[in-house]
Legacy VTK file of the C-alpha trace (Angstrom):
# vtk DataFile Version 3.0
C-alpha trace
ASCII
DATASET POLYDATA
POINTS 155 float
21.797 137.619 180.822
22.337 135.762 177.608
24.976 134.359 175.555
25.039 130.547 176.216
26.321 129.278 172.815
28.039 125.928 172.067
27.759 122.233 172.740
29.936 120.288 174.996
29.497 116.687 176.238
30.386 115.569 179.862
29.955 112.636 182.181
27.689 112.533 185.113
29.736 111.293 188.272
28.629 108.676 190.552
26.886 111.190 192.775
24.611 112.564 189.664
26.648 115.847 189.330
26.917 117.408 185.946
29.971 119.712 185.140
28.672 123.010 183.778
31.317 123.956 180.867
33.765 126.645 182.194
32.531 129.088 179.299
28.952 128.860 180.600
29.920 128.930 184.274
31.633 132.321 183.714
28.394 133.687 182.542
26.291 132.087 185.337
28.621 133.551 188.048
28.382 137.014 186.885
25.244 139.038 187.050
24.709 142.289 185.153
22.923 145.201 186.555
20.749 147.761 184.845
23.799 149.537 183.616
25.365 146.421 182.103
28.141 146.361 184.870
29.089 142.876 185.848
29.384 141.618 189.482
29.581 138.373 190.950
26.143 136.537 191.625
25.232 136.099 195.271
22.976 133.007 194.392
25.364 130.378 192.637
22.234 128.299 191.469
20.551 127.038 188.480
17.008 126.205 188.023
16.332 122.899 186.516
13.175 122.314 184.533
11.922 119.158 183.104
11.047 119.926 179.364
8.344 118.189 177.710
10.544 116.988 174.877
12.527 114.755 177.279
15.456 117.183 177.803
16.459 119.504 181.023
16.597 123.033 180.826
19.114 125.100 182.904
18.305 128.807 183.652
20.493 131.282 185.771
18.522 132.909 188.438
18.020 136.568 186.457
16.444 134.585 183.581
14.338 132.209 185.922
13.337 135.227 187.708
11.627 136.850 184.689
9.544 133.709 184.245
8.624 133.716 188.029
7.302 137.099 187.681
5.315 136.138 184.686
3.914 133.283 186.937
3.074 135.354 189.836
0.691 137.262 187.579
-1.353 134.278 187.009
-4.505 133.664 189.409
-4.802 131.068 191.975
-8.417 131.361 191.317
-8.440 130.627 187.663
-8.397 126.798 187.286
-6.079 126.731 184.138
-3.519 129.188 185.532
-3.367 127.423 188.906
-2.955 124.056 186.828
-0.043 125.525 184.847
1.801 126.870 187.829
1.400 123.554 189.713
2.604 121.752 186.623
5.693 123.999 186.090
6.745 123.949 189.838
6.207 120.311 189.813
8.771 120.014 187.197
11.261 122.451 188.689
14.228 122.160 191.025
17.105 124.318 192.294
20.681 123.202 191.848
23.425 124.832 193.712
26.927 125.094 191.905
29.844 123.426 194.038
33.304 124.941 193.933
34.150 122.514 191.060
31.290 124.061 189.051
29.228 120.960 189.062
25.338 120.917 189.752
23.742 117.813 191.529
20.764 116.342 189.460
18.250 114.392 191.082
17.372 110.884 190.204
13.924 112.184 188.889
15.543 114.676 186.633
18.130 112.212 185.354
15.305 109.525 184.664
13.308 112.264 182.961
16.165 112.845 180.443
17.203 109.397 180.240
20.655 110.306 181.357
23.002 107.384 182.803
26.475 108.538 182.431
26.851 110.906 179.618
25.087 114.254 178.710
25.252 116.857 176.049
25.026 120.508 177.218
23.822 122.832 174.621
23.897 126.662 175.062
20.805 128.105 173.700
21.465 131.761 174.465
19.452 132.530 177.711
19.238 128.677 178.898
21.150 125.650 178.672
19.649 122.440 177.354
20.853 119.069 178.702
20.385 115.777 176.504
21.259 112.172 176.733
23.477 111.966 173.637
21.881 109.287 171.647
18.364 111.104 172.286
19.784 114.387 171.002
21.265 112.469 167.719
17.984 110.732 167.173
16.050 114.051 167.435
18.489 115.672 164.927
18.655 112.940 162.669
14.701 112.746 162.440
14.359 116.437 161.809
17.420 117.239 159.692
15.227 117.836 156.674
13.034 120.320 158.637
15.782 122.783 159.554
15.231 124.995 156.433
11.480 124.862 156.701
11.515 125.823 160.437
14.208 128.552 160.008
12.313 130.140 157.224
9.126 129.987 159.353
10.532 131.348 162.540
13.880 133.075 162.015
LINES 1 156
155 0 1 2 3 4 5 6 7 8 9 10 11 12 13 14 15 16 17 18 19 20 21 22 23 24 25 26 27 28 29 30 31 32 33 34 35 36 37 38 39 40 41 42 43 44 45 46 47 48 49 50 51 52 53 54 55 56 57 58 59 60 61 62 63 64 65 66 67 68 69 70 71 72 73 74 75 76 77 78 79 80 81 82 83 84 85 86 87 88 89 90 91 92 93 94 95 96 97 98 99 100 101 102 103 104 105 106 107 108 109 110 111 112 113 114 115 116 117 118 119 120 121 122 123 124 125 126 127 128 129 130 131 132 133 134 135 136 137 138 139 140 141 142 143 144 145 146 147 148 149 150 151 152 153 154
């Protein structure tokens, strides 16, 4: 499923829980079958991955399942493929949505992203990207002049 679009800022509570925006939560809680029919998701979890750029990426089960199928094709006997698998799973956690639409983020995940109290959630189509607000603003400001170049090259 895809369609996470937008940007919202939320406070991390004292237990390290992040509120998933309602508009994103509705997409997470519905899963589409091959015919495009939406039905409630049995597993109300998100996969949380520490990204190389200091952010966190949140994936719903169906999207992460595709990535997992690719990982299962890698060989345990090829050292590079085994290393990649180890590195990905060492950066990955599963977080269950509670009744209020929050997910718990471990101290390790929060530290990786530099998040203390506030977090910005960006809908990036098939995933959500979570940033510490000042880190995100710094990244965007430092790279503002590159937008046209990057868009021209990749879009």
